[in-house]
TORDRENDREN-106391 format. One line per field, with one value per atom (N, C-alpha, C): residue number from 1; atom name; x, y, z. Coordinates in steps of 0.02 Angstrom, whole numbers, plus 50000, padded with zeros to 5 digits. Each point is the difference from the previous one (the first is absolute). Example, Ala and Ser with C-alpha at 12.3 -4.5 7.8 and 13.67 -1.06 7.14 Angstrom:
BEGIN
num = c(1, 1, 1, 2, 2, 2)
atomo = c(N, CA, C, N, CA, C)
east = c(50660, 49955, 50045, 49982, 50042, 49961)
north = c(49716, 50059, 50060, 50053, 50059, 50055)
up = c(50390, 50000, 50000, 49964, 50003, 50037)
//
This chain:
BEGIN
num = c(1, 1, 1, 2, 2, 2, 3, 3, 3, 4, 4, 4, 5, 5, 5, 6, 6, 6, 7, 7, 7, 8, 8, 8, 9, 9, 9, 10, 10, 10, 11, 11, 11, 12, 12, 12, 13, 13, 13, 14, 14, 14, 15, 15, 15, 16, 16, 16, 17, 17, 17, 18, 18, 18, 19, 19, 19, 20, 20, 20, 21, 21, 21, 22, 22, 22, 23, 23, 23, 24, 24, 24, 25, 25, 25, 26, 26, 26, 27, 27, 27, 28, 28, 28, 29, 29, 29, 30, 30, 30, 31, 31, 31, 32, 32, 32, 33, 33, 33, 34, 34, 34, 35, 35, 35, 36, 36, 36, 37, 37, 37, 38, 38, 38, 39, 39, 39, 40, 40, 40, 41, 41, 41, 42, 42, 42, 43, 43, 43, 44, 44, 44, 45, 45, 45, 46, 46, 46, 47, 47, 47, 48, 48, 48, 49, 49, 49, 50, 50, 50, 51, 51, 51, 52, 52, 52, 53, 53, 53, 54, 54, 54, 55, 55, 55, 56, 56, 56, 57, 57, 57, 58, 58, 58, 59, 59, 59, 60, 60, 60, 61, 61, 61, 62, 62, 62, 63, 63, 63, 64, 64, 64, 65, 65, 65, 66, 66, 66, 67, 67, 67, 68, 68, 68, 69, 69, 69, 70, 70, 70, 71, 71, 71, 72, 72, 72, 73, 73, 73, 74, 74, 74, 75, 75, 75, 76, 76, 76, 77, 77, 77, 78, 78, 78, 79, 79, 79, 80, 80, 80, 81, 81, 81, 82, 82, 82, 83, 83, 83, 84, 84, 84, 85, 85, 85, 86, 86, 86, 87, 87, 87, 88, 88, 88, 89, 89, 89, 90, 90, 90, 91, 91, 91, 92, 92, 92, 93, 93, 93, 94, 94, 94, 95, 95, 95, 96, 96, 96, 97, 97, 97, 98, 98, 98, 99, 99, 99, 100, 100, 100, 101, 101, 101, 102, 102, 102, 103, 103, 103, 104, 104, 104, 105, 105, 105, 106, 106, 106, 107, 107, 107, 108, 108, 108, 109, 109, 109, 110, 110, 110, 111, 111, 111, 112, 112, 112, 113, 113, 113, 114, 114, 114, 115, 115, 115, 116, 116, 116, 117, 117, 117, 118, 118, 118, 119, 119, 119, 120, 120, 120, 121, 121, 121, 122, 122, 122, 123, 123, 123, 124, 124, 124, 125, 125, 125, 126, 126, 126, 127, 127, 127, 128, 128, 128, 129, 129, 129, 130, 130, 130, 131, 131, 131, 132, 132, 132, 133, 133, 133, 134, 134, 134, 135, 135, 135, 136, 136, 136, 137, 137, 137, 138, 138, 138, 139, 139, 139, 140, 140, 140, 141, 141, 141, 142, 142, 142, 143, 143, 143, 144, 144, 144, 145, 145, 145, 146, 146, 146, 147, 147, 147, 148, 148, 148, 149, 149, 149, 150, 150, 150, 151, 151, 151, 152, 152, 152, 153, 153, 153, 154, 154, 154, 155, 155, 155, 156, 156, 156, 157, 157, 157, 158, 158, 158, 159, 159, 159, 160, 160, 160, 161, 161, 161, 162, 162, 162, 163, 163, 163, 164, 164, 164, 165, 165, 165, 166, 166, 166, 167, 167, 167, 168, 168, 168, 169, 169, 169, 170, 170, 170, 171, 171, 171, 172, 172, 172, 173, 173, 173, 174, 174, 174, 175, 175, 175, 176, 176, 176, 177, 177, 177, 178, 178, 178, 179, 179, 179, 180, 180, 180, 181, 181, 181, 182, 182, 182, 183, 183, 183, 184, 184, 184, 185, 185, 185, 186, 186, 186, 187, 187, 187, 188, 188, 188, 189, 189, 189, 190, 190, 190, 191, 191, 191, 192, 192, 192, 193, 193, 193, 194, 194, 194, 195, 195, 195, 196, 196, 196, 197, 197, 197, 198, 198, 198, 199, 199, 199, 200, 200, 200, 201, 201, 201, 202, 202, 202, 203, 203, 203)
atomo = c(N, CA, C, N, CA, C, N, CA, C, N, CA, C, N, CA, C, N, CA, C, N, CA, C, N, CA, C, N, CA, C, N, CA, C, N, CA, C, N, CA, C, N, CA, C, N, CA, C, N, CA, C, N, CA, C, N, CA, C, N, CA, C, N, CA, C, N, CA, C, N, CA, C, N, CA, C, N, CA, C, N, CA, C, N, CA, C, N, CA, C, N, CA, C, N, CA, C, N, CA, C, N, CA, C, N, CA, C, N, CA, C, N, CA, C, N, CA, C, N, CA, C, N, CA, C, N, CA, C, N, CA, C, N, CA, C, N, CA, C, N, CA, C, N, CA, C, N, CA, C, N, CA, C, N, CA, C, N, CA, C, N, CA, C, N, CA, C, N, CA, C, N, CA, C, N, CA, C, N, CA, C, N, CA, C, N, CA, C, N, CA, C, N, CA, C, N, CA, C, N, CA, C, N, CA, C, N, CA, C, N, CA, C, N, CA, C, N, CA, C, N, CA, C, N, CA, C, N, CA, C, N, CA, C, N, CA, C, N, CA, C, N, CA, C, N, CA, C, N, CA, C, N, CA, C, N, CA, C, N, CA, C, N, CA, C, N, CA, C, N, CA, C, N, CA, C, N, CA, C, N, CA, C, N, CA, C, N, CA, C, N, CA, C, N, CA, C, N, CA, C, N, CA, C, N, CA, C, N, CA, C, N, CA, C, N, CA, C, N, CA, C, N, CA, C, N, CA, C, N, CA, C, N, CA, C, N, CA, C, N, CA, C, N, CA, C, N, CA, C, N, CA, C, N, CA, C, N, CA, C, N, CA, C, N, CA, C, N, CA, C, N, CA, C, N, CA, C, N, CA, C, N, CA, C, N, CA, C, N, CA, C, N, CA, C, N, CA, C, N, CA, C, N, CA, C, N, CA, C, N, CA, C, N, CA, C, N, CA, C, N, CA, C, N, CA, C, N, CA, C, N, CA, C, N, CA, C, N, CA, C, N, CA, C, N, CA, C, N, CA, C, N, CA, C, N, CA, C, N, CA, C, N, CA, C, N, CA, C, N, CA, C, N, CA, C, N, CA, C, N, CA, C, N, CA, C, N, CA, C, N, CA, C, N, CA, C, N, CA, C, N, CA, C, N, CA, C, N, CA, C, N, CA, C, N, CA, C, N, CA, C, N, CA, C, N, CA, C, N, CA, C, N, CA, C, N, CA, C, N, CA, C, N, CA, C, N, CA, C, N, CA, C, N, CA, C, N, CA, C, N, CA, C, N, CA, C, N, CA, C, N, CA, C, N, CA, C, N, CA, C, N, CA, C, N, CA, C, N, CA, C, N, CA, C, N, CA, C, N, CA, C, N, CA, C, N, CA, C, N, CA, C, N, CA, C, N, CA, C, N, CA, C, N, CA, C, N, CA, C, N, CA, C, N, CA, C, N, CA, C, N, CA, C, N, CA, C, N, CA, C, N, CA, C, N, CA, C, N, CA, C, N, CA, C, N, CA, C, N, CA, C, N, CA, C, N, CA, C, N, CA, C, N, CA, C, N, CA, C, N, CA, C, N, CA, C, N, CA, C, N, CA, C, N, CA, C, N, CA, C)
east = c(44888, 50029, 50063, 50054, 50063, 50014, 50011, 50013, 50067, 50033, 50064, 50008, 50017, 50016, 50075, 50035, 50073, 50026, 50036, 50030, 50074, 50036, 50072, 50039, 49970, 50038, 49965, 49934, 49964, 49949, 49990, 49941, 49948, 49943, 49947, 49945, 49990, 49953, 49936, 49946, 49937, 49972, 49986, 49966, 49942, 49970, 49941, 50016, 50064, 50019, 50021, 50005, 50021, 50056, 50031, 50053, 50068, 50052, 50068, 50048, 50063, 50049, 50063, 50031, 50065, 50046, 50064, 50049, 50014, 50003, 50019, 50069, 50044, 50070, 50006, 49956, 50009, 49946, 49942, 49944, 50008, 49988, 50002, 49928, 49976, 49930, 49986, 50051, 49990, 49982, 50008, 49983, 49924, 49961, 49927, 49976, 49961, 49977, 49927, 49961, 49929, 49993, 49941, 49986, 49999, 50030, 50004, 49991, 49954, 49989, 50044, 50031, 50045, 49998, 50024, 50019, 50071, 50037, 50071, 50021, 50036, 50026, 50073, 50031, 50072, 50010, 50024, 50005, 50042, 50056, 50043, 49965, 49962, 49963, 49945, 49969, 49945, 50026, 50059, 50030, 50012, 50022, 50010, 49935, 49947, 49936, 49966, 50015, 49971, 50019, 50055, 50023, 49965, 49962, 49965, 49926, 49974, 49932, 49947, 50016, 49950, 49994, 50045, 49996, 49961, 49941, 49954, 50002, 50020, 50009, 49933, 49975, 49935, 50002, 50059, 50004, 49974, 50001, 49977, 49924, 49966, 49927, 49973, 50045, 49980, 49976, 49945, 49979, 50035, 50058, 50042, 49966, 49952, 49964, 49963, 49987, 49965, 50048, 50065, 50050, 50048, 50065, 50047, 50060, 50035, 50048, 50057, 50024, 50058, 49981, 49937, 49977, 50023, 50024, 50025, 49945, 50018, 49951, 49971, 50040, 49975, 49945, 50010, 49948, 49937, 50008, 49942, 49959, 50034, 49965, 49966, 50031, 49966, 49937, 50003, 49941, 49945, 50019, 49950, 49959, 50028, 49965, 49947, 50001, 49959, 49953, 49936, 49953, 50002, 50007, 50001, 50041, 50046, 50041, 50067, 50038, 50068, 50047, 50040, 50047, 50068, 50023, 50064, 50047, 50047, 50049, 50064, 50013, 50056, 50058, 50052, 50061, 50060, 50049, 50058, 49981, 49947, 49966, 49927, 49965, 49929, 49963, 49954, 49959, 49929, 49967, 49931, 49960, 49949, 49958, 49927, 49961, 49930, 49955, 49952, 49948, 49933, 49959, 49933, 49951, 49948, 49950, 50034, 50051, 50033, 50050, 50008, 50046, 50062, 50058, 50063, 50004, 50008, 50001, 50071, 50050, 50069, 50033, 50063, 50035, 50067, 50036, 50066, 50047, 50064, 50052, 50035, 50010, 50026, 50059, 50048, 50056, 49977, 50029, 49988, 50034, 49982, 50024, 50076, 50029, 50072, 50038, 49974, 50031, 49997, 49943, 49992, 50040, 50006, 50043, 50072, 50024, 50068, 50008, 49948, 50002, 50010, 49961, 50007, 50069, 50021, 50065, 50057, 49995, 50052, 50002, 49944, 50000, 50038, 49985, 50034, 49988, 50052, 49992, 49950, 49988, 49951, 49928, 49991, 49934, 49991, 50045, 49998, 49952, 49936, 49947, 49957, 49969, 49947, 49936, 49958, 49938, 49949, 49961, 49945, 49936, 49979, 49941, 49935, 50005, 49940, 49994, 50035, 50000, 49930, 49987, 49938, 50009, 49973, 50011, 49960, 49958, 49961, 50036, 50060, 50037, 50071, 50026, 50070, 50044, 50053, 50042, 50042, 50020, 50044, 50059, 50020, 50061, 50027, 50063, 50033, 49973, 49985, 49974, 49935, 49955, 49936, 50008, 50050, 50010, 50019, 50047, 50017, 49943, 49965, 49943, 49945, 49986, 49948, 50020, 50063, 50024, 49992, 50009, 49995, 49928, 49965, 49937, 49939, 50002, 49941, 49977, 50047, 49982, 49968, 50030, 49972, 49930, 49994, 49936, 49946, 50016, 49951, 49977, 50047, 49983, 49958, 50021, 49965, 49928, 49991, 49934, 49955, 50029, 49960, 49950, 50010, 49955, 49936, 49997, 49941, 49977, 50049, 49987, 50032, 49978, 50031, 50075, 50042, 50072, 50020, 50036, 50023, 50075, 50028, 50072, 50026, 50055, 50033, 50075, 50040, 50073, 50030, 50067, 50037, 49991, 49985, 49993, 49927, 49954, 49929, 49981, 50027, 49980, 50027, 50058, 50025, 49953, 49980, 49960, 49927, 49980, 49933, 49994, 50056, 49999, 49983, 50018, 49985, 49930, 49985, 49935, 49957, 49974, 49968, 49936, 49967, 49939, 50013, 50062, 50017, 49992, 49991, 50002, 50066, 50028, 50061, 49981, 50029, 49989, 50068, 50028, 50067, 50002, 49942, 49997, 49964, 50001, 49963, 50022, 50065, 50025, 49975, 49998, 49976, 49925, 49962, 49929, 49992, 50043, 49999, 50019, 50049, 50021, 49942, 49965, 49944, 49945, 49986, 49949, 50020, 50064, 50024, 49992, 50016, 49994, 49927, 49955, 49929, 49970, 50020, 49971, 50029, 50058, 50031, 49999, 49969, 49998, 49955)
north = c(51178, 50038, 50037, 49993, 50033, 50055, 50061, 50058, 50029, 50033, 50031, 50064, 50054, 50064, 50010, 49998, 50002, 50069, 50031, 50065, 49994, 50054, 50000, 49967, 49998, 49973, 49942, 49992, 49947, 49963, 49938, 49961, 50011, 50028, 50013, 49949, 49953, 49945, 50013, 49970, 49996, 49930, 49968, 49936, 50003, 49942, 50000, 50023, 50001, 50020, 50074, 50034, 50070, 50014, 50058, 50018, 49998, 49989, 49998, 50014, 50016, 50019, 49958, 49991, 49967, 50045, 49999, 50041, 49973, 50044, 49982, 49968, 50022, 49976, 49928, 49978, 49934, 49949, 50022, 49953, 49964, 49934, 49959, 49984, 50030, 49988, 49927, 49962, 49929, 49959, 50029, 49965, 49993, 50039, 49995, 49952, 49950, 49949, 50008, 50036, 50010, 50056, 50005, 50053, 50067, 50049, 50067, 50053, 50047, 50055, 50059, 50033, 50054, 50058, 50057, 50056, 50019, 50029, 50013, 50062, 50045, 50061, 49993, 49944, 49991, 49951, 50024, 49957, 49937, 50004, 49941, 49945, 50019, 49951, 49969, 50042, 49976, 49947, 50009, 49951, 49933, 50004, 49939, 49964, 50037, 49969, 49969, 50024, 49972, 49926, 49981, 49930, 49954, 50030, 49961, 49998, 49942, 49995, 50015, 49992, 50013, 50075, 50041, 50073, 50029, 50029, 50024, 50076, 50027, 50072, 50034, 50039, 50032, 50058, 50026, 50056, 49979, 49935, 49975, 50000, 50011, 50002, 50072, 50049, 50071, 50022, 50037, 50033, 50069, 50003, 50060, 50059, 49988, 50054, 50044, 49974, 50041, 50048, 49990, 50040, 50030, 49993, 50019, 49955, 49993, 49946, 49999, 50059, 50003, 50007, 49994, 50006, 49939, 50012, 49947, 49951, 49936, 49948, 50007, 50025, 50009, 50053, 50054, 50052, 49973, 49963, 49972, 49955, 49955, 49952, 50035, 50052, 50039, 50033, 50025, 50030, 49948, 49938, 49948, 49987, 50017, 49987, 50053, 50056, 50058, 50019, 50009, 50024, 50075, 50034, 50073, 50026, 50045, 50029, 50024, 50031, 50021, 49955, 49962, 49953, 50034, 50007, 50033, 49947, 49978, 49949, 50036, 50002, 50040, 49955, 50002, 49962, 50041, 49968, 50037, 50051, 49985, 50050, 50001, 50053, 50004, 49998, 49951, 49998, 50017, 50039, 50020, 49981, 49959, 49977, 50010, 50021, 50018, 49952, 49970, 49959, 50034, 50005, 50029, 49956, 49977, 49956, 49940, 49973, 49941, 50012, 50063, 50016, 50036, 49978, 50033, 50067, 50054, 50068, 50024, 49968, 50021, 50006, 50019, 50006, 50034, 50008, 50032, 49972, 50014, 49976, 50059, 49996, 50054, 49973, 50041, 49974, 49976, 49945, 49977, 50045, 49992, 50047, 49996, 49940, 49995, 50033, 49991, 50032, 50076, 50025, 50073, 50027, 49962, 50021, 50010, 49954, 50005, 50060, 50015, 50058, 50064, 50008, 50060, 50002, 49942, 49996, 50017, 49978, 50015, 50073, 50035, 50072, 50036, 49981, 50031, 49958, 49994, 49964, 50035, 50064, 50037, 49978, 49961, 49975, 49926, 49973, 49929, 49988, 49998, 49989, 49940, 49968, 49952, 50038, 49974, 50035, 49996, 50054, 50003, 49980, 49938, 49974, 50025, 50033, 50029, 50074, 50020, 50070, 50025, 50062, 50034, 50029, 49966, 50020, 50062, 50026, 50059, 50065, 49994, 50060, 49998, 50057, 50004, 49993, 49962, 49987, 50061, 49999, 50052, 49969, 49938, 49969, 49953, 49982, 49962, 49929, 49966, 49932, 50000, 50044, 50003, 50028, 50042, 50028, 49946, 49954, 49947, 49949, 49989, 49953, 50025, 50064, 50031, 49995, 50015, 49997, 49931, 49949, 49931, 49973, 50012, 49966, 50037, 50066, 50039, 49983, 49996, 49985, 49931, 49951, 49932, 50000, 50032, 50002, 50032, 50057, 50036, 49960, 49967, 49960, 49939, 49964, 49938, 50016, 50052, 50016, 50034, 50024, 50037, 49956, 49934, 49955, 49984, 50020, 49989, 49927, 49956, 49928, 49971, 49941, 49966, 49990, 50016, 49992, 49934, 49958, 49936, 50001, 49994, 50000, 49929, 49986, 49936, 50011, 49949, 50008, 50011, 49999, 50000, 50062, 50058, 50062, 50021, 49953, 50016, 50032, 49975, 50026, 50071, 50016, 50068, 50048, 49981, 50044, 50003, 49954, 50003, 50063, 50024, 50062, 50060, 49996, 50054, 49992, 49939, 49985, 49966, 50041, 49973, 49961, 50014, 49965, 49939, 49986, 49943, 49934, 49947, 49933, 49967, 49960, 49963, 49928, 49976, 49931, 49970, 49962, 49973, 49938, 49973, 49941, 50014, 50063, 50021, 49960, 49992, 49963, 49928, 49969, 49931, 49996, 50051, 50002, 50005, 50041, 50005, 49935, 49965, 49936, 49949, 49999, 49954, 50014, 50064, 50018, 49978, 50009, 49978, 49924, 49963, 49927, 49980, 50033, 49983, 50017, 50057, 50022, 49965, 49968, 49966, 49924, 49976, 49927, 49966)
up = c(52833, 49945, 50025, 49963, 50018, 49949, 50025, 49957, 50018, 49951, 50014, 49958, 50034, 49969, 50007, 49943, 50002, 49981, 50047, 49987, 49988, 50008, 49988, 50057, 50059, 50058, 50035, 49990, 50037, 49958, 50020, 49979, 50055, 49983, 50050, 49987, 50047, 49991, 50039, 49975, 50037, 49993, 50057, 50000, 50049, 50016, 50043, 50071, 50018, 50068, 50006, 49943, 50002, 49951, 50007, 49954, 50035, 49960, 50026, 49942, 50017, 49949, 50004, 49942, 49995, 49959, 50016, 49965, 49930, 49951, 49932, 49999, 50044, 50000, 50024, 50043, 50031, 49983, 49975, 49989, 49933, 50002, 49939, 49979, 49945, 49979, 49983, 49982, 49984, 50062, 50059, 50062, 50009, 49962, 50004, 49946, 50020, 49953, 49980, 50041, 49983, 49949, 49970, 49952, 50035, 49969, 50030, 49945, 50013, 49954, 50021, 49952, 50018, 49951, 50024, 49957, 50018, 49952, 50012, 49961, 50035, 49967, 49980, 50020, 49987, 49942, 49942, 49940, 50009, 50036, 50007, 50040, 50052, 50039, 49958, 49960, 49957, 49951, 49974, 49955, 50036, 50062, 50040, 50011, 50016, 50017, 49939, 49941, 49939, 49991, 50031, 49996, 50050, 50046, 50052, 49984, 49981, 49975, 50053, 50063, 50052, 50017, 49975, 50010, 49940, 50015, 49948, 49998, 49944, 49992, 49985, 50049, 49991, 49951, 49985, 49952, 49931, 49986, 49936, 49995, 50057, 50001, 49999, 49995, 50001, 49931, 49998, 49939, 49999, 49969, 50002, 49966, 49957, 49965, 50049, 50060, 50051, 50034, 49990, 50034, 49947, 50009, 49947, 50003, 49944, 49991, 50050, 50020, 50045, 50074, 50015, 50069, 50040, 50061, 50043, 50019, 50001, 50015, 50070, 50048, 50067, 50003, 49960, 49997, 49967, 49947, 49964, 50046, 50035, 50042, 50059, 50028, 50052, 49972, 49939, 49968, 49989, 49986, 49989, 50063, 50057, 50064, 50016, 49965, 50019, 49942, 50016, 49949, 49994, 50058, 49998, 50059, 49985, 50053, 49973, 50045, 49984, 50039, 49964, 50030, 50007, 50062, 50013, 50031, 49960, 50023, 50019, 50065, 50026, 50021, 49960, 50014, 49978, 49968, 49977, 49947, 49963, 49958, 50023, 49983, 50015, 49933, 49994, 49940, 50019, 49958, 50011, 49938, 50009, 49945, 50017, 49950, 50010, 49962, 50036, 49970, 50013, 49947, 50007, 49960, 50035, 49968, 49967, 50032, 49974, 49945, 49979, 49945, 50025, 49976, 50017, 49965, 50041, 49972, 49983, 50031, 49992, 50069, 50000, 50062, 49991, 50055, 49996, 50053, 49992, 50045, 50032, 50065, 50041, 50041, 50018, 50040, 50069, 50023, 50068, 50050, 50063, 50052, 50009, 49996, 50009, 49942, 49940, 49942, 50005, 50023, 50006, 50059, 50054, 50056, 49976, 49959, 49973, 49955, 49962, 49955, 50040, 50053, 50042, 50033, 50026, 50034, 49952, 49937, 49951, 49980, 50008, 49987, 50056, 50062, 50057, 50063, 50041, 50063, 50046, 49988, 50039, 49986, 49946, 49981, 50017, 50041, 50016, 50058, 49984, 50050, 49979, 50049, 49985, 49985, 49957, 49982, 50057, 50005, 50048, 49964, 50009, 49965, 50032, 50058, 50031, 49984, 49947, 49977, 49986, 50019, 49981, 49930, 49950, 49931, 49980, 50045, 49984, 50017, 50031, 50021, 49974, 49978, 49980, 50062, 49996, 50059, 50021, 50064, 50027, 50037, 49981, 50026, 49947, 50006, 49947, 49991, 50055, 49995, 49959, 50019, 49965, 49929, 49990, 49933, 49949, 50019, 49953, 49996, 50055, 50000, 49955, 50004, 49958, 49926, 49986, 49931, 49969, 50041, 49976, 50002, 50056, 50013, 49974, 49996, 49981, 49929, 49953, 49931, 49995, 50034, 50000, 50032, 50057, 50036, 49957, 49970, 49960, 49940, 49967, 49940, 50019, 50051, 50019, 50023, 50039, 50026, 49948, 49946, 49950, 49963, 50001, 49963, 50038, 50064, 50041, 50000, 50006, 50004, 50063, 50020, 50057, 49986, 50049, 49993, 50034, 49963, 50027, 50003, 50059, 50010, 50006, 49965, 50007, 49995, 50013, 49997, 50068, 50002, 50062, 50043, 49969, 50039, 50008, 49991, 50003, 50067, 50055, 50066, 50011, 49971, 50003, 49964, 49939, 49959, 50023, 50041, 50030, 50044, 50028, 50039, 49957, 49935, 49953, 49971, 49977, 49971, 50055, 50044, 50060, 49984, 49944, 49982, 49957, 49985, 49957, 50038, 49962, 50030, 49981, 50046, 49986, 49982, 49944, 49979, 49983, 50047, 49991, 49955, 49984, 49957, 49934, 49979, 49940, 49939, 49991, 49941, 50001, 50058, 50004, 49982, 50020, 49982, 49924, 49969, 49927, 49966, 50029, 49972, 50004, 50056, 50007, 49949, 49988, 49951, 49930, 49984, 49934, 49992, 50052, 49997, 49990, 50036, 49996, 49932, 49971, 49937, 49939, 50009, 49942, 50008, 50054, 50012, 49948)
//
């Protein structure tokens, strides 16, 4: 089975040998001749793939009534992989989605670390620090690095842990945020697990 999660910059593939990525700028999807299941967040790529019969769009198999109409397909498919827990996808944006007893409870979107770093830097060059992900969130900071880290991370930490559910980290910055959410599990193939479940339940 060949799976592909298509973002703004990469085609992320999973086959029997593991996962790998190809650049959106250079990869030709017509070069693949076997059947491939995919999800895609980029509308122009999606239009191209509709012309290729062997590319099967998994978004058409989603029961959107379980979620909401404008919710990103990547978030939905990650939720499909989890029966219960808080899914924290940390990339250029951070999405947090809650599943309880198999039901989607809702979620929210938070700025990613690079976006928030730029925000602080644009306020003042004196605030141009990298975040301290090993911050002690139980104490108010007494230095600038921890002060901006606390301002950014404390709210996220408090909200995510308030649900008292298993925290599942995925996305490019998962290992950074594992320092903050020490009890969380990292699942780098969560979306692919959701894709497999969709295929199995709609076969």
